[in-house]
C-alpha positions as CSV (number, residue, x, y, z in Angstrom):
1,X,-1.7,5.1,-5.4
2,X,-0.5,5.8,-9.0
3,X,1.8,8.6,-7.8
4,X,3.3,6.4,-5.2
5,X,4.0,3.6,-7.7
6,X,5.8,5.9,-10.1
7,X,7.7,7.5,-7.3
8,X,8.9,4.0,-6.3
9,X,9.9,3.3,-9.9
10,X,12.1,6.4,-9.8
11,X,13.6,5.3,-6.5
12,X,14.5,1.9,-8.0
13,X,15.9,3.6,-11.1
14,X,18.2,5.8,-9.1
15,X,19.2,3.3,-6.5
16,X,22.9,2.3,-6.3
17,X,21.9,-1.3,-5.3
18,X,21.4,-2.3,-8.9
19,X,24.0,-3.2,-11.5
20,X,23.3,-2.2,-15.1
21,X,23.2,-4.8,-17.8
22,X,22.3,-4.4,-21.5
23,X,19.6,-7.1,-21.6
24,X,16.0,-6.1,-21.1
25,X,13.1,-8.5,-20.3
26,X,9.5,-8.0,-21.3
27,X,6.4,-10.0,-20.2
28,X,2.9,-9.7,-18.9
29,X,0.9,-11.3,-16.0
30,X,-2.9,-11.7,-15.8
31,X,-4.9,-10.1,-13.0
32,X,-8.1,-12.1,-12.8
33,X,-11.4,-10.8,-11.7
34,X,-13.4,-13.9,-12.7
35,X,-12.2,-17.2,-14.1
36,X,-13.5,-20.2,-16.1
37,X,-17.3,-20.2,-16.7
38,X,-17.8,-17.0,-14.8
39,X,-15.4,-15.1,-17.0
40,X,-17.8,-14.9,-19.9
41,X,-20.6,-13.3,-17.9
42,X,-18.5,-11.0,-15.8
43,X,-19.7,-7.4,-15.6
44,X,-17.0,-5.9,-13.3
45,X,-15.0,-2.9,-14.6
46,X,-15.9,-3.6,-18.2
47,X,-14.4,-0.4,-19.4
48,X,-11.0,-1.5,-18.3
49,X,-11.2,-5.3,-18.2
50,X,-12.4,-8.0,-20.6
51,X,-12.1,-11.8,-21.3
52,X,-9.0,-13.5,-22.6
53,X,-7.2,-16.9,-22.4
54,X,-4.1,-17.4,-20.3
55,X,-2.0,-20.1,-22.0
56,X,0.4,-20.4,-19.1
57,X,-2.4,-21.3,-16.6
58,X,-4.6,-22.8,-19.3
59,X,-7.6,-20.8,-18.1
60,X,-10.1,-18.3,-19.5
61,X,-10.4,-15.2,-17.3
62,X,-12.0,-11.8,-17.2
63,X,-9.5,-9.1,-16.1
64,X,-6.5,-7.1,-17.0
65,X,-2.8,-7.7,-17.7
66,X,0.2,-6.1,-16.0
67,X,3.0,-5.6,-18.5
68,X,6.6,-5.0,-17.2
69,X,9.8,-4.1,-18.9
70,X,12.7,-5.0,-16.6
71,X,16.5,-4.8,-16.7
72,X,18.3,-8.1,-16.2
73,X,20.7,-8.3,-13.2
74,X,23.1,-11.0,-12.2
75,X,22.2,-12.8,-9.0
76,X,19.0,-10.9,-8.2
77,X,15.5,-10.1,-9.5
78,X,15.4,-7.9,-12.6
79,X,14.9,-4.2,-12.1
80,X,11.5,-2.9,-13.2
81,X,11.7,0.1,-15.6
82,X,8.4,0.4,-17.4
83,X,4.9,-0.8,-16.5
84,X,1.5,-0.7,-18.2
85,X,-1.9,-2.2,-17.3
86,X,-4.2,-3.1,-20.2
87,X,-7.4,-5.1,-20.8
88,X,-6.8,-8.8,-20.8
89,X,-7.5,-9.2,-24.5
90,X,-5.0,-6.5,-25.6
91,X,-2.2,-8.1,-27.6
92,X,1.2,-8.0,-25.9
93,X,2.8,-6.9,-29.2
94,X,1.1,-3.5,-29.0
95,X,2.7,-2.8,-25.7
96,X,6.1,-3.6,-27.3
97,X,5.4,-1.3,-30.2
98,X,4.7,1.5,-27.9
99,X,8.2,1.1,-26.4
100,X,9.9,1.9,-29.7
101,X,12.7,4.4,-29.0
102,X,12.6,3.8,-25.3
103,X,14.7,0.6,-25.1
104,X,18.5,0.2,-25.1
105,X,20.3,-3.1,-25.6
106,X,18.9,-6.6,-26.4
107,X,15.3,-7.4,-25.5
108,X,14.2,-11.0,-24.6
109,X,10.5,-11.8,-24.8
110,X,8.2,-14.7,-25.5
111,X,6.5,-15.8,-28.7
112,X,3.7,-13.3,-28.3
113,X,6.1,-10.5,-29.2
114,X,7.4,-12.1,-32.4
115,X,6.8,-9.9,-35.4
116,X,9.2,-9.3,-38.3
117,X,8.2,-5.7,-39.0
118,X,8.5,-4.7,-35.3
119,X,11.9,-6.5,-35.1
120,X,13.1,-4.6,-38.2
121,X,12.1,-1.2,-36.7
122,X,13.8,-1.9,-33.4
123,X,16.9,-3.3,-35.1
124,X,17.3,0.0,-37.0
125,X,17.6,1.6,-33.5
126,X,20.2,-0.9,-32.3
127,X,17.7,-3.1,-30.4
128,X,17.7,-6.8,-31.1
129,X,14.5,-8.5,-30.1
130,X,15.1,-12.2,-29.1
131,X,12.1,-14.5,-29.1
132,X,11.7,-18.3,-29.2
133,X,11.2,-19.9,-32.6
134,X,7.6,-20.9,-33.4
135,X,6.4,-24.2,-34.7
136,X,3.4,-24.2,-36.9
137,X,0.2,-26.1,-35.8
138,X,0.8,-29.9,-35.8
139,X,4.5,-29.3,-36.7
140,X,6.8,-31.8,-34.9
141,X,10.2,-30.3,-35.8
142,X,11.4,-26.7,-36.3
143,X,11.9,-25.3,-39.8
144,X,15.4,-25.1,-41.3
145,X,17.3,-22.3,-39.6
146,X,15.4,-22.6,-36.4
147,X,16.0,-24.8,-33.4
148,X,14.8,-25.8,-30.0
149,X,18.3,-25.0,-28.7
150,X,17.7,-21.2,-29.4
151,X,14.2,-21.4,-27.9
152,X,15.6,-22.9,-24.7
153,X,18.4,-20.2,-24.6
154,X,15.8,-17.4,-24.9
155,X,13.6,-19.0,-22.3
156,X,16.5,-19.3,-19.9
157,X,17.4,-15.6,-20.3
158,X,13.7,-14.7,-19.8
159,X,13.3,-16.8,-16.6
160,X,14.1,-14.0,-14.2
161,X,11.1,-11.9,-15.2
162,X,8.9,-14.9,-14.5
163,X,10.5,-15.1,-11.1
164,X,9.8,-11.4,-10.6
165,X,6.1,-11.9,-11.4
166,X,6.0,-14.9,-9.0
167,X,7.7,-12.8,-6.3
168,X,5.2,-9.9,-6.8
169,X,2.3,-12.3,-6.5
170,X,3.7,-14.1,-3.5
171,X,4.1,-10.7,-1.7
172,X,0.7,-9.3,-2.7
173,X,-1.6,-11.9,-4.3
174,X,-2.1,-9.3,-7.1
175,X,-3.4,-11.9,-9.5
176,X,-6.4,-12.7,-7.4
177,X,-9.0,-9.9,-8.1
178,X,-12.1,-12.0,-7.3
179,X,-13.2,-9.5,-4.6
180,X,-13.0,-6.4,-6.9
181,X,-16.5,-5.0,-7.6
182,X,-15.8,-1.8,-9.5
183,X,-13.4,0.1,-11.8
184,X,-12.3,2.1,-8.7
185,X,-11.7,-1.1,-6.8
186,X,-9.6,-2.5,-9.8
187,X,-7.5,0.7,-9.8
188,X,-6.8,0.5,-6.1
189,X,-6.1,-3.2,-6.2
190,X,-3.6,-2.9,-9.0
191,X,-1.7,0.1,-7.9
192,X,-2.0,-0.6,-4.2
193,X,-0.5,-4.1,-4.6
194,X,2.2,-2.8,-6.9
195,X,3.1,-0.1,-4.4
196,X,3.6,-2.8,-1.7
197,X,5.8,-4.9,-4.0
198,X,7.9,-2.0,-5.3
199,X,8.4,-0.8,-1.7
200,X,9.6,-4.2,-0.7
201,X,11.9,-4.4,-3.7
202,X,13.3,-0.9,-3.1
203,X,14.1,-1.5,0.6
204,X,14.8,-5.2,0.5
205,X,11.8,-6.3,2.6
């Protein structure tokens, strides 16, 4: 399954159907083996999965995360370029740091990837990391030099990768891993579903 997935990544990369743009998008999506109260006691695939909180869905879950770096395209879903699967509790920033030297152009990501030292290192390589401004806890307005307008701009540029995740989930239901009972099952679930989605993306199904 893993070989098929990476072969499809290469097919997408070499396809003439896609138009290059400088902007890259980075985000992650949870793959949930158990949710809410059951997530704390889950024993499935504990070497690969663990418990974390998904702020988007406002839910605790036991599982893994699918990370995707994709190239933005006008009028179509972004083109996936790099993927990684990590335990749910792994911080998204670590995945970004592993991509140092592998990204060209501007990178748009959410607040989880905001880190001054990482931004400095990438800037030295000509990569500008764009993330929304953060408010401190209980802070009602942005600090001087920051604005909601910038945050809305970044969110708008990032929106296609959220659409890509939604499209993958609609095609495969990859987020629902409630029937997985082993590490092997988790592996087959993730790469099998990704193979289906990438095949559909490759050949316009």
